[in-house]
N, CA, C and O atoms as a Maestro MAE file, in Angstrom:
{
 s_m_m2io_version
 :::
 2.0.0
}

f_m_ct {
 s_m_title
 :::
 protein
 m_atom[280] {
  # First column is atom index #
  i_m_mmod_type
  r_m_x_coord
  r_m_y_coord
  r_m_z_coord
  i_m_residue_number
  s_m_chain_name
  s_m_pdb_residue_name
  s_m_pdb_atom_name
  i_m_atomic_number
  :::
  1 25 24.218 8.178 48.215 1 A "MET " " N  " 7
  2 3 23.252 7.153 48.083 1 A "MET " " CA " 6
  3 2 23.447 6.479 45.964 1 A "MET " " C  " 6
  4 15 23.491 7.352 45.098 1 A "MET " " O  " 8
  5 25 23.478 5.888 45.805 2 A "LEU " " N  " 7
  6 3 23.989 4.837 44.607 2 A "LEU " " CA " 6
  7 2 22.821 4.841 43.311 2 A "LEU " " C  " 6
  8 15 21.664 4.467 43.119 2 A "LEU " " O  " 8
  9 25 24.295 5.741 42.334 3 A "VAL " " N  " 7
  10 3 22.742 6.635 41.031 3 A "VAL " " CA " 6
  11 2 23.662 5.458 40.265 3 A "VAL " " C  " 6
  12 15 24.891 5.396 40.288 3 A "VAL " " O  " 8
  13 25 22.537 4.339 39.430 4 A "LEU " " N  " 7
  14 3 22.869 3.781 38.287 4 A "LEU " " CA " 6
  15 2 21.740 4.238 36.822 4 A "LEU " " C  " 6
  16 15 20.644 4.774 36.658 4 A "LEU " " O  " 8
  17 25 23.066 3.498 35.810 5 A "THR " " N  " 7
  18 3 22.322 3.796 34.895 5 A "THR " " CA " 6
  19 2 21.955 2.040 33.829 5 A "THR " " C  " 6
  20 15 22.287 0.866 33.670 5 A "THR " " O  " 8
  21 25 20.966 3.233 33.365 6 A "ARG " " N  " 7
  22 3 20.368 1.370 33.154 6 A "ARG " " CA " 6
  23 2 19.660 1.847 31.282 6 A "ARG " " C  " 6
  24 15 19.522 2.988 30.841 6 A "ARG " " O  " 8
  25 25 19.365 0.609 30.611 7 A "LYS " " N  " 7
  26 3 19.053 1.180 29.423 7 A "LYS " " CA " 6
  27 2 17.069 0.252 29.225 7 A "LYS " " C  " 6
  28 15 16.691 -0.042 30.359 7 A "LYS " " O  " 8
  29 25 16.652 0.095 28.803 8 A "VAL " " N  " 7
  30 3 15.318 -0.469 28.975 8 A "VAL " " CA " 6
  31 2 15.476 -1.794 29.111 8 A "VAL " " C  " 6
  32 15 16.640 -2.144 28.917 8 A "VAL " " O  " 8
  33 25 14.711 -2.679 29.381 9 A "GLY " " N  " 7
  34 3 15.623 -4.233 29.359 9 A "GLY " " CA " 6
  35 2 16.569 -4.650 30.250 9 A "GLY " " C  " 6
  36 15 16.942 -5.821 30.314 9 A "GLY " " O  " 8
  37 25 16.967 -3.802 30.918 10 A "GLU " " N  " 7
  38 3 18.429 -3.507 31.438 10 A "GLU " " CA " 6
  39 2 17.618 -4.459 32.781 10 A "GLU " " C  " 6
  40 15 16.546 -4.986 32.483 10 A "GLU " " O  " 8
  41 25 18.273 -4.693 34.537 11 A "ARG " " N  " 7
  42 3 17.972 -4.814 35.614 11 A "ARG " " CA " 6
  43 2 19.339 -5.039 36.391 11 A "ARG " " C  " 6
  44 15 20.519 -5.370 36.279 11 A "ARG " " O  " 8
  45 25 17.642 -4.331 37.866 12 A "ILE " " N  " 7
  46 3 18.740 -4.124 38.969 12 A "ILE " " CA " 6
  47 2 18.552 -5.217 40.006 12 A "ILE " " C  " 6
  48 15 17.327 -5.306 40.092 12 A "ILE " " O  " 8
  49 25 19.049 -6.033 40.778 13 A "TYR " " N  " 7
  50 3 19.000 -6.777 42.675 13 A "TYR " " CA " 6
  51 2 19.523 -5.888 43.035 13 A "TYR " " C  " 6
  52 15 20.394 -5.059 42.773 13 A "TYR " " O  " 8
  53 25 18.541 -6.319 43.993 14 A "ILE " " N  " 7
  54 3 18.336 -5.716 45.550 14 A "ILE " " CA " 6
  55 2 18.049 -6.807 45.953 14 A "ILE " " C  " 6
  56 15 17.006 -7.439 45.782 14 A "ILE " " O  " 8
  57 25 19.566 -7.252 46.870 15 A "GLY " " N  " 7
  58 3 19.476 -8.688 47.947 15 A "GLY " " CA " 6
  59 2 19.288 -10.019 46.234 15 A "GLY " " C  " 6
  60 15 19.467 -9.933 45.019 15 A "GLY " " O  " 8
  61 25 18.760 -11.273 47.416 16 A "ASP " " N  " 7
  62 3 18.273 -11.672 46.305 16 A "ASP " " CA " 6
  63 2 17.153 -12.247 45.884 16 A "ASP " " C  " 6
  64 15 16.927 -13.253 45.211 16 A "ASP " " O  " 8
  65 25 16.168 -11.048 46.639 17 A "GLN " " N  " 7
  66 3 14.415 -11.436 46.295 17 A "GLN " " CA " 6
  67 2 14.074 -9.984 44.929 17 A "GLN " " C  " 6
  68 15 13.202 -10.201 44.088 17 A "GLN " " O  " 8
  69 25 14.661 -8.969 44.910 18 A "ILE " " N  " 7
  70 3 13.799 -8.108 44.404 18 A "ILE " " CA " 6
  71 2 14.708 -7.852 43.241 18 A "ILE " " C  " 6
  72 15 15.915 -7.663 43.091 18 A "ILE " " O  " 8
  73 25 13.543 -7.929 42.405 19 A "VAL " " N  " 7
  74 3 14.153 -7.222 41.175 19 A "VAL " " CA " 6
  75 2 13.879 -5.546 40.420 19 A "VAL " " C  " 6
  76 15 12.875 -4.960 40.823 19 A "VAL " " O  " 8
  77 25 14.295 -5.204 39.919 20 A "VAL " " N  " 7
  78 3 13.822 -3.758 39.381 20 A "VAL " " CA " 6
  79 2 14.748 -3.691 37.629 20 A "VAL " " C  " 6
  80 15 15.896 -3.617 37.190 20 A "VAL " " O  " 8
  81 25 13.120 -3.789 37.064 21 A "THR " " N  " 7
  82 3 13.631 -3.657 35.496 21 A "THR " " CA " 6
  83 2 13.092 -2.141 34.203 21 A "THR " " C  " 6
  84 15 12.198 -2.076 33.359 21 A "THR " " O  " 8
  85 25 13.951 -1.353 34.562 22 A "VAL " " N  " 7
  86 3 13.289 -0.066 32.991 22 A "VAL " " CA " 6
  87 2 12.796 -0.674 32.192 22 A "VAL " " C  " 6
  88 15 13.480 -1.153 31.287 22 A "VAL " " O  " 8
  89 25 10.872 -0.944 32.280 23 A "VAL " " N  " 7
  90 3 9.836 -1.313 31.197 23 A "VAL " " CA " 6
  91 2 10.441 -0.246 29.811 23 A "VAL " " C  " 6
  92 15 10.979 -0.534 28.742 23 A "VAL " " O  " 8
  93 25 10.135 0.791 30.308 24 A "ARG " " N  " 7
  94 3 9.787 1.486 28.768 24 A "ARG " " CA " 6
  95 2 10.568 3.269 29.747 24 A "ARG " " C  " 6
  96 15 10.579 3.507 30.954 24 A "ARG " " O  " 8
  97 25 11.065 4.097 28.638 25 A "ILE " " N  " 7
  98 3 11.485 5.733 28.515 25 A "ILE " " CA " 6
  99 2 10.475 5.809 27.881 25 A "ILE " " C  " 6
  100 15 10.028 4.898 27.184 25 A "ILE " " O  " 8
  101 25 9.827 7.232 28.081 26 A "GLN " " N  " 7
  102 3 9.512 7.802 27.830 26 A "GLN " " CA " 6
  103 2 9.495 9.289 27.737 26 A "GLN " " C  " 6
  104 15 8.602 9.772 28.433 26 A "GLN " " O  " 8
  105 25 10.342 10.317 26.970 27 A "GLY " " N  " 7
  106 3 10.229 11.583 27.557 27 A "GLY " " CA " 6
  107 2 11.670 11.498 28.742 27 A "GLY " " C  " 6
  108 15 12.813 11.047 28.821 27 A "GLY " " O  " 8
  109 25 10.696 12.244 29.489 28 A "ASP " " N  " 7
  110 3 11.162 12.634 31.120 28 A "ASP " " CA " 6
  111 2 10.228 11.795 32.032 28 A "ASP " " C  " 6
  112 15 9.459 12.049 32.959 28 A "ASP " " O  " 8
  113 25 10.618 10.718 31.389 29 A "LYS " " N  " 7
  114 3 9.383 9.491 32.691 29 A "LYS " " CA " 6
  115 2 10.205 8.088 31.747 29 A "LYS " " C  " 6
  116 15 10.554 8.100 30.566 29 A "LYS " " O  " 8
  117 25 10.387 6.499 33.186 30 A "VAL " " N  " 7
  118 3 10.338 6.045 33.034 30 A "VAL " " CA " 6
  119 2 9.426 5.057 33.805 30 A "VAL " " C  " 6
  120 15 8.659 5.394 34.708 30 A "VAL " " O  " 8
  121 25 9.621 3.655 33.288 31 A "ARG " " N  " 7
  122 3 8.730 2.918 33.504 31 A "ARG " " CA " 6
  123 2 9.836 1.978 34.233 31 A "ARG " " C  " 6
  124 15 10.753 1.384 33.666 31 A "ARG " " O  " 8
  125 25 9.564 1.979 35.499 32 A "LEU " " N  " 7
  126 3 10.185 -0.080 36.057 32 A "LEU " " CA " 6
  127 2 8.617 -0.794 36.735 32 A "LEU " " C  " 6
  128 15 7.473 -0.438 37.016 32 A "LEU " " O  " 8
  129 25 9.433 -1.938 36.751 33 A "GLY " " N  " 7
  130 3 8.791 -3.294 36.523 33 A "GLY " " CA " 6
  131 2 9.250 -3.345 37.931 33 A "GLY " " C  " 6
  132 15 10.132 -2.490 38.015 33 A "GLY " " O  " 8
  133 25 9.027 -4.146 39.516 34 A "ILE " " N  " 7
  134 3 9.248 -4.531 40.107 34 A "ILE " " CA " 6
  135 2 8.751 -6.237 40.704 34 A "ILE " " C  " 6
  136 15 7.600 -6.596 40.949 34 A "ILE " " O  " 8
  137 25 9.949 -7.023 40.815 35 A "ASP " " N  " 7
  138 3 9.658 -7.864 41.761 35 A "ASP " " CA " 6
  139 2 10.737 -7.941 42.912 35 A "ASP " " C  " 6
  140 15 11.881 -7.673 43.281 35 A "ASP " " O  " 8
  141 25 9.174 -8.666 43.282 36 A "ALA " " N  " 7
  142 3 9.372 -8.660 44.947 36 A "ALA " " CA " 6
  143 2 8.368 -9.692 45.977 36 A "ALA " " C  " 6
  144 15 7.248 -10.055 45.618 36 A "ALA " " O  " 8
  145 25 8.878 -10.012 47.072 37 A "PRO " " N  " 7
  146 3 7.979 -10.636 47.497 37 A "PRO " " CA " 6
  147 2 6.995 -9.970 48.176 37 A "PRO " " C  " 6
  148 15 7.199 -8.778 48.406 37 A "PRO " " O  " 8
  149 25 5.429 -10.737 48.747 38 A "GLU " " N  " 7
  150 3 4.012 -10.119 48.835 38 A "GLU " " CA " 6
  151 2 4.803 -9.193 49.921 38 A "GLU " " C  " 6
  152 15 5.003 -7.993 49.734 38 A "GLU " " O  " 8
  153 25 5.190 -9.846 50.983 39 A "GLN " " N  " 7
  154 3 5.367 -8.820 52.036 39 A "GLN " " CA " 6
  155 2 6.139 -7.686 52.317 39 A "GLN " " C  " 6
  156 15 6.139 -6.956 53.308 39 A "GLN " " O  " 8
  157 25 6.993 -7.647 50.980 40 A "VAL " " N  " 7
  158 3 7.481 -6.111 50.630 40 A "VAL " " CA " 6
  159 2 6.888 -4.795 50.666 40 A "VAL " " C  " 6
  160 15 5.854 -5.455 50.767 40 A "VAL " " O  " 8
  161 25 6.630 -3.966 50.678 41 A "VAL " " N  " 7
  162 3 5.437 -3.228 51.033 41 A "VAL " " CA " 6
  163 2 5.907 -1.909 48.970 41 A "VAL " " C  " 6
  164 15 7.119 -1.704 48.904 41 A "VAL " " O  " 8
  165 25 5.498 -1.580 48.337 42 A "ILE " " N  " 7
  166 3 6.359 -0.875 47.332 42 A "ILE " " CA " 6
  167 2 4.987 0.043 47.588 42 A "ILE " " C  " 6
  168 15 3.831 -0.347 47.751 42 A "ILE " " O  " 8
  169 25 5.640 1.701 47.563 43 A "ARG " " N  " 7
  170 3 4.549 2.490 47.458 43 A "ARG " " CA " 6
  171 2 5.841 4.477 46.613 43 A "ARG " " C  " 6
  172 15 6.795 5.120 47.052 43 A "ARG " " O  " 8
  173 25 4.941 4.553 45.319 44 A "ARG " " N  " 7
  174 3 4.874 5.789 45.407 44 A "ARG " " CA " 6
  175 2 5.212 6.302 46.063 44 A "ARG " " C  " 6
  176 15 4.703 6.000 47.142 44 A "ARG " " O  " 8
  177 25 6.404 7.613 46.178 45 A "GLU " " N  " 7
  178 3 6.229 8.984 46.976 45 A "GLU " " CA " 6
  179 2 5.559 9.136 47.637 45 A "GLU " " C  " 6
  180 15 5.512 8.920 48.848 45 A "GLU " " O  " 8
  181 25 4.552 9.763 46.577 46 A "GLU " " N  " 7
  182 3 3.433 10.758 46.683 46 A "GLU " " CA " 6
  183 2 2.538 10.273 47.568 46 A "GLU " " C  " 6
  184 15 1.693 10.938 48.166 46 A "GLU " " O  " 8
  185 25 2.745 9.000 47.658 47 A "VAL " " N  " 7
  186 3 1.188 7.993 48.056 47 A "VAL " " CA " 6
  187 2 2.059 7.479 50.205 47 A "VAL " " C  " 6
  188 15 1.433 7.266 51.244 47 A "VAL " " O  " 8
  189 25 3.248 7.483 50.009 48 A "TYR " " N  " 7
  190 3 3.828 7.407 51.565 48 A "TYR " " CA " 6
  191 2 4.149 9.095 51.410 48 A "TYR " " C  " 6
  192 15 3.050 9.179 50.861 48 A "TYR " " O  " 8
  193 25 4.300 9.520 51.405 49 A "GLN " " N  " 7
  194 3 4.233 10.408 52.200 49 A "GLN " " CA " 6
  195 2 2.725 11.278 52.536 49 A "GLN " " C  " 6
  196 15 2.625 12.202 53.343 49 A "GLN " " O  " 8
  197 25 1.715 10.762 51.766 50 A "ARG " " N  " 7
  198 3 0.431 11.252 51.600 50 A "ARG " " CA " 6
  199 2 -0.244 10.179 53.668 50 A "ARG " " C  " 6
  200 15 -0.781 10.279 54.771 50 A "ARG " " O  " 8
  201 25 0.636 9.107 52.383 51 A "LEU " " N  " 7
  202 3 0.183 7.936 54.655 51 A "LEU " " CA " 6
  203 2 0.070 8.459 55.336 51 A "LEU " " C  " 6
  204 15 -0.914 8.900 55.930 51 A "LEU " " O  " 8
  205 25 2.024 8.631 55.514 52 A "ARG " " N  " 7
  206 3 3.396 9.030 56.373 52 A "ARG " " CA " 6
  207 2 2.438 10.443 57.555 52 A "ARG " " C  " 6
  208 15 2.179 10.278 58.747 52 A "ARG " " O  " 8
  209 25 2.111 11.700 56.726 53 A "ALA " " N  " 7
  210 3 1.222 12.348 56.933 53 A "ALA " " CA " 6
  211 2 -0.544 12.329 57.740 53 A "ALA " " C  " 6
  212 15 -1.085 12.972 58.640 53 A "ALA " " O  " 8
  213 25 -0.940 11.255 56.847 54 A "ALA " " N  " 7
  214 3 -2.666 11.228 58.261 54 A "ALA " " CA " 6
  215 2 -2.339 10.130 59.155 54 A "ALA " " C  " 6
  216 15 -3.143 10.038 60.082 54 A "ALA " " O  " 8
  217 25 -1.406 9.271 59.161 55 A "ILE " " N  " 7
  218 3 -0.625 8.895 59.790 55 A "ILE " " CA " 6
  219 2 0.369 9.743 61.439 55 A "ILE " " C  " 6
  220 15 0.411 9.392 62.618 55 A "ILE " " O  " 8
  221 25 0.883 10.688 60.834 56 A "GLN " " N  " 7
  222 3 1.650 11.940 62.415 56 A "GLN " " CA " 6
  223 2 -0.160 11.825 63.093 56 A "GLN " " C  " 6
  224 15 -0.735 11.338 64.066 56 A "GLN " " O  " 8
  225 25 -0.540 12.712 61.703 57 A "GLY " " N  " 7
  226 3 -2.142 13.479 62.092 57 A "GLY " " CA " 6
  227 2 -2.688 12.424 63.099 57 A "GLY " " C  " 6
  228 15 -2.854 12.795 64.261 57 A "GLY " " O  " 8
  229 25 -2.939 11.326 62.802 58 A "THR " " N  " 7
  230 3 -3.374 11.095 63.747 58 A "THR " " CA " 6
  231 2 -3.094 10.335 65.266 58 A "THR " " C  " 6
  232 15 -3.841 9.922 66.154 58 A "THR " " O  " 8
  233 25 -1.813 10.374 65.099 59 A "ALA " " N  " 7
  234 3 -0.873 10.306 66.433 59 A "ALA " " CA " 6
  235 2 -1.272 11.494 67.206 59 A "ALA " " C  " 6
  236 15 -1.985 11.485 68.210 59 A "ALA " " O  " 8
  237 25 -0.732 12.532 66.627 60 A "GLU " " N  " 7
  238 3 -1.125 13.940 66.951 60 A "GLU " " CA " 6
  239 2 -2.617 14.416 67.470 60 A "GLU " " C  " 6
  240 15 -2.883 15.489 68.012 60 A "GLU " " O  " 8
  241 25 -3.164 13.761 67.282 61 A "SER " " N  " 7
  242 3 -5.242 14.413 67.524 61 A "SER " " CA " 6
  243 2 -4.962 13.386 68.558 61 A "SER " " C  " 6
  244 15 -4.831 13.983 69.627 61 A "SER " " O  " 8
  245 25 -4.785 11.888 68.745 62 A "GLN " " N  " 7
  246 3 -5.021 11.093 69.525 62 A "GLN " " CA " 6
  247 2 -3.793 11.378 70.906 62 A "GLN " " C  " 6
  248 15 -3.678 10.484 71.744 62 A "GLN " " O  " 8
  249 25 -2.882 12.743 71.043 63 A "ASN " " N  " 7
  250 3 -1.333 13.135 71.932 63 A "ASN " " CA " 6
  251 2 -1.863 14.394 72.113 63 A "ASN " " C  " 6
  252 15 -0.904 15.121 72.375 63 A "ASN " " O  " 8
  253 25 -2.668 14.902 72.112 64 A "PRO " " N  " 7
  254 3 -3.246 16.553 72.226 64 A "PRO " " CA " 6
  255 2 -1.602 16.833 73.259 64 A "PRO " " C  " 6
  256 15 -0.990 16.025 73.957 64 A "PRO " " O  " 8
  257 25 -1.225 18.704 72.874 65 A "PRO " " N  " 7
  258 3 -0.307 19.265 73.163 65 A "PRO " " CA " 6
  259 2 -0.285 19.409 74.139 65 A "PRO " " C  " 6
  260 15 -1.243 20.149 74.364 65 A "PRO " " O  " 8
  261 25 0.463 19.086 75.507 66 A "GLU " " N  " 7
  262 3 0.354 19.457 76.752 66 A "GLU " " CA " 6
  263 2 0.192 20.695 77.463 66 A "GLU " " C  " 6
  264 15 1.218 21.346 77.262 66 A "GLU " " O  " 8
  265 25 -0.760 21.461 78.342 67 A "ALA " " N  " 7
  266 3 -0.422 22.613 78.361 67 A "ALA " " CA " 6
  267 2 -0.059 22.995 78.935 67 A "ALA " " C  " 6
  268 15 -0.171 22.799 80.145 67 A "ALA " " O  " 8
  269 25 0.493 23.651 78.466 68 A "LYS " " N  " 7
  270 3 2.027 24.699 79.435 68 A "LYS " " CA " 6
  271 2 1.803 25.995 80.489 68 A "LYS " " C  " 6
  272 15 1.872 27.203 80.259 68 A "LYS " " O  " 8
  273 25 1.617 25.535 81.277 69 A "SER " " N  " 7
  274 3 1.714 26.776 83.088 69 A "SER " " CA " 6
  275 2 3.150 27.465 83.173 69 A "SER " " C  " 6
  276 15 4.322 27.233 82.879 69 A "SER " " O  " 8
  277 25 2.511 28.252 83.634 70 A "ASP " " N  " 7
  278 3 3.394 29.980 83.482 70 A "ASP " " CA " 6
  279 2 4.048 29.597 85.071 70 A "ASP " " C  " 6
  280 15 4.800 30.390 85.637 70 A "ASP " " O  " 8
  :::
 }
 m_bond[279] {
  # First column is bond index #
  i_m_from
  i_m_to
  i_m_order
  :::
  1 1 2 1
  2 2 3 1
  3 3 4 2
  4 3 5 1
  5 5 6 1
  6 6 7 1
  7 7 8 2
  8 7 9 1
  9 9 10 1
  10 10 11 1
  11 11 12 2
  12 11 13 1
  13 13 14 1
  14 14 15 1
  15 15 16 2
  16 15 17 1
  17 17 18 1
  18 18 19 1
  19 19 20 2
  20 19 21 1
  21 21 22 1
  22 22 23 1
  23 23 24 2
  24 23 25 1
  25 25 26 1
  26 26 27 1
  27 27 28 2
  28 27 29 1
  29 29 30 1
  30 30 31 1
  31 31 32 2
  32 31 33 1
  33 33 34 1
  34 34 35 1
  35 35 36 2
  36 35 37 1
  37 37 38 1
  38 38 39 1
  39 39 40 2
  40 39 41 1
  41 41 42 1
  42 42 43 1
  43 43 44 2
  44 43 45 1
  45 45 46 1
  46 46 47 1
  47 47 48 2
  48 47 49 1
  49 49 50 1
  50 50 51 1
  51 51 52 2
  52 51 53 1
  53 53 54 1
  54 54 55 1
  55 55 56 2
  56 55 57 1
  57 57 58 1
  58 58 59 1
  59 59 60 2
  60 59 61 1
  61 61 62 1
  62 62 63 1
  63 63 64 2
  64 63 65 1
  65 65 66 1
  66 66 67 1
  67 67 68 2
  68 67 69 1
  69 69 70 1
  70 70 71 1
  71 71 72 2
  72 71 73 1
  73 73 74 1
  74 74 75 1
  75 75 76 2
  76 75 77 1
  77 77 78 1
  78 78 79 1
  79 79 80 2
  80 79 81 1
  81 81 82 1
  82 82 83 1
  83 83 84 2
  84 83 85 1
  85 85 86 1
  86 86 87 1
  87 87 88 2
  88 87 89 1
  89 89 90 1
  90 90 91 1
  91 91 92 2
  92 91 93 1
  93 93 94 1
  94 94 95 1
  95 95 96 2
  96 95 97 1
  97 97 98 1
  98 98 99 1
  99 99 100 2
  100 99 101 1
  101 101 102 1
  102 102 103 1
  103 103 104 2
  104 103 105 1
  105 105 106 1
  106 106 107 1
  107 107 108 2
  108 107 109 1
  109 109 110 1
  110 110 111 1
  111 111 112 2
  112 111 113 1
  113 113 114 1
  114 114 115 1
  115 115 116 2
  116 115 117 1
  117 117 118 1
  118 118 119 1
  119 119 120 2
  120 119 121 1
  121 121 122 1
  122 122 123 1
  123 123 124 2
  124 123 125 1
  125 125 126 1
  126 126 127 1
  127 127 128 2
  128 127 129 1
  129 129 130 1
  130 130 131 1
  131 131 132 2
  132 131 133 1
  133 133 134 1
  134 134 135 1
  135 135 136 2
  136 135 137 1
  137 137 138 1
  138 138 139 1
  139 139 140 2
  140 139 141 1
  141 141 142 1
  142 142 143 1
  143 143 144 2
  144 143 145 1
  145 145 146 1
  146 146 147 1
  147 147 148 2
  148 147 149 1
  149 149 150 1
  150 150 151 1
  151 151 152 2
  152 151 153 1
  153 153 154 1
  154 154 155 1
  155 155 156 2
  156 155 157 1
  157 157 158 1
  158 158 159 1
  159 159 160 2
  160 159 161 1
  161 161 162 1
  162 162 163 1
  163 163 164 2
  164 163 165 1
  165 165 166 1
  166 166 167 1
  167 167 168 2
  168 167 169 1
  169 169 170 1
  170 170 171 1
  171 171 172 2
  172 171 173 1
  173 173 174 1
  174 174 175 1
  175 175 176 2
  176 175 177 1
  177 177 178 1
  178 178 179 1
  179 179 180 2
  180 179 181 1
  181 181 182 1
  182 182 183 1
  183 183 184 2
  184 183 185 1
  185 185 186 1
  186 186 187 1
  187 187 188 2
  188 187 189 1
  189 189 190 1
  190 190 191 1
  191 191 192 2
  192 191 193 1
  193 193 194 1
  194 194 195 1
  195 195 196 2
  196 195 197 1
  197 197 198 1
  198 198 199 1
  199 199 200 2
  200 199 201 1
  201 201 202 1
  202 202 203 1
  203 203 204 2
  204 203 205 1
  205 205 206 1
  206 206 207 1
  207 207 208 2
  208 207 209 1
  209 209 210 1
  210 210 211 1
  211 211 212 2
  212 211 213 1
  213 213 214 1
  214 214 215 1
  215 215 216 2
  216 215 217 1
  217 217 218 1
  218 218 219 1
  219 219 220 2
  220 219 221 1
  221 221 222 1
  222 222 223 1
  223 223 224 2
  224 223 225 1
  225 225 226 1
  226 226 227 1
  227 227 228 2
  228 227 229 1
  229 229 230 1
  230 230 231 1
  231 231 232 2
  232 231 233 1
  233 233 234 1
  234 234 235 1
  235 235 236 2
  236 235 237 1
  237 237 238 1
  238 238 239 1
  239 239 240 2
  240 239 241 1
  241 241 242 1
  242 242 243 1
  243 243 244 2
  244 243 245 1
  245 245 246 1
  246 246 247 1
  247 247 248 2
  248 247 249 1
  249 249 250 1
  250 250 251 1
  251 251 252 2
  252 251 253 1
  253 253 254 1
  254 254 255 1
  255 255 256 2
  256 255 257 1
  257 257 258 1
  258 258 259 1
  259 259 260 2
  260 259 261 1
  261 261 262 1
  262 262 263 1
  263 263 264 2
  264 263 265 1
  265 265 266 1
  266 266 267 1
  267 267 268 2
  268 267 269 1
  269 269 270 1
  270 270 271 1
  271 271 272 2
  272 271 273 1
  273 273 274 1
  274 274 275 1
  275 275 276 2
  276 275 277 1
  277 277 278 1
  278 278 279 1
  279 279 280 2
  :::
 }
}
């Protein structure tokens, strides 16, 4: 993992099309601005985890575990 230190107003470039800007730092929170093409999906971790769990739950309900035979 790359770890960087930035101040308010400073930017990080990811490739040629994604720019992350530190908008505000307040206490233990950092507000980021992200400029990226529309096709790039950006989600907070908690939203990503919820969606992933929902997708896995759907897949499991569609594919019930096979019965074991002795």
